[in-house]
N, C-alpha and C positions, 0 to 999 in steps of 0.2 A: 835566632835569625827571624827577622820580620816576615810575616806571610806575604807582604807586598813583594818581597824579593825572592819568593819561592814559587815556581811554576807548579801547577797541578801535574801529577804523575803522567797523565795521558798526553798533556801538551809537551812535557819534557821529552817523552819518547818520540813524539812526532817531530819535534825540533831536532833532536839528535839524528833522526833519520834524514831530515833535510840537509843538515850540516855534513853528515857522512857522505851522502850522494854528491853534494857540491864538491867536497874534498876529493872524491874519487874522479870526478869529471874534470878537475882542474889541477892535475898533479904537477904541472909546470909551475904553479905558484908556490909549491912546497916540496920540492924534490928531496927525497931521502927521509921524509917524516912519516910516522906511523899514526894512523887514525886511532888505533887502540890506546896508545899512550895519551893522546889528546882527550879521548873520551874518559879515561881514568881521571885526568886532571879536572875535567868538568864535573864528574861525579862527586869529587871531593869539595867542589866549590859551587853549590847550586845557585848562589847569587850571581855568578858569572853566566850561568845558563839563562837566568832571568834577563840579564843585560843583553845577551845574544838574541834572545827573543824580541826584545825591544828593537834591536837593530834590524831583525828580520821583518817584523810587522810594519815597520816604517819604510820598507823597501830597500834596505841596504845590502841584502844578500851577503852576509858576513862569511869570510873564509880565512883560513890560516895562511899567512904570508911570511912567517918567519919563526925562528926558534933561537932563543938566547940560552946557550948551553951553560954559561956561568950562573945565570939566575934560574935555570930550568923553567923557562917561561916561554909560552907560545904567544904569538901576536896575531890577532884577527884584525882585518880591515874590512870596511864596506867595499864590496867588489861588484856592485851593480854597474851596468854599463853607463848609466847616467846617474847624476846625483840623486839620492833616495827621494822618491815621490812624497813620502810622508814627512819630509823635512825641508820643503821648499817654501818660498815666499816668507822668509824670516830675515830679520836684520842680524847684525853680528853678535852683540852681547846685551845683557840686561840694561847697561847704562845707555846704550844706543836706543833700545826700546823705550826706556823712560823719557829720553830726550824728544821723542816724536810727539808732537801735540795733536796732529791730525793723521788720519789714515794709518793707524798703528798696525803693524803685522801682528799675528797671533802669538809669536814667540821670538826668541833669539837663538842663534846657533849655540853659543856658549851655555846659555841657560838650559836648553833642551838636552845638550850633551851631558851636562851635570846630572839632570834628572834621570837620564838613561844609564848613567854610570860609565860613560865612555869619554875619551879625550878626542877633541877635534884634531884632524890630521895636521901635522906641521908641514912646512914647505918641503923639507927633506923627505918626510914620509910620502907626500904626494908624488914627488919625483920617483920614489921607490915603487909606489903603486903603478905609475905609468910605465915602468919597466916590465910590468906583467901583462900589459895590454893597452889599448887606447880607451881611456875612460873620459867621460864628460865631453864627448864630441858635439853635443847639442846643448849641454847645460854647463854650469860652473859650480864650484864648491868653495865656500868660505874656508880659510885656513887659519891656523893659530897665528896671530899677528904679533910681531915684535912690539914690546911696550912703547918704544919711541915713536912708532907709527900710530899706535892706538892713542897715545897721549895727544897727538895732533888731530885726532878725530877720524883717522882712517882705519881701514882693515884690508887685508889682502885676500885674494881668491885665485883659484887656478882653473884652467880648462885645457882641452886638447884641440888645437886647430892647426890646419895647414901642416900636418905631420910633425908637430912638436908641442911641448908643454909651454903654456904661457902663465906667468904669475903677474897679477896686476892688482889694482887697488880701487877702492870706492870709499865713500863716506860710510862709516860703520852703521849709520842709521838707515842706509838704503836697503831695499829688498826688491827681488824680482821673482817672477813666476818660475824662471829656469835656474835659480840659484838656491842651493841648499847647503848641506855640509856632509862630510864623510867622517867617520870616527874610527878609532882604534881601541882595542881591548887587549889587555895582557892577562893571560891565564897561566 
């Protein structure tokens, strides 16, 4: 395993403490799940802990939101109240970034997610997240866009306004200070 994907021991322990505390404070997100089992999975896959650290340091506040018994796999989502601060002001994907001739953002949601080792939330996952609380009341998050929409130059995003979830669209090359993206990780 590459050292790039392995956290120093001290940071691993610190991150596990952060994740354990968040898990305990938000039991409604993962009823019936045990932190000890999740920590065992993370110990066996240090590259996943590296990815969770990337989610954490960019402001995502990752937490467990589900368990797939058939695959013996836990799902983490970014659970920060607003779209992660360290992932805002970015366009949708590398193609959109390349298409901008002036005022290019620093990155793209799809490109950054790939570097971090996460998947951008799908529309279905975004609705699942919103069942756990009201997220993105002041911001919005790019979502995995259907190929037929992307082929026409668009991309979709979601937010929470007026007591409900809205899914909408923009040109994939657009970027805003209040729009970022949320990711998921399976462990």
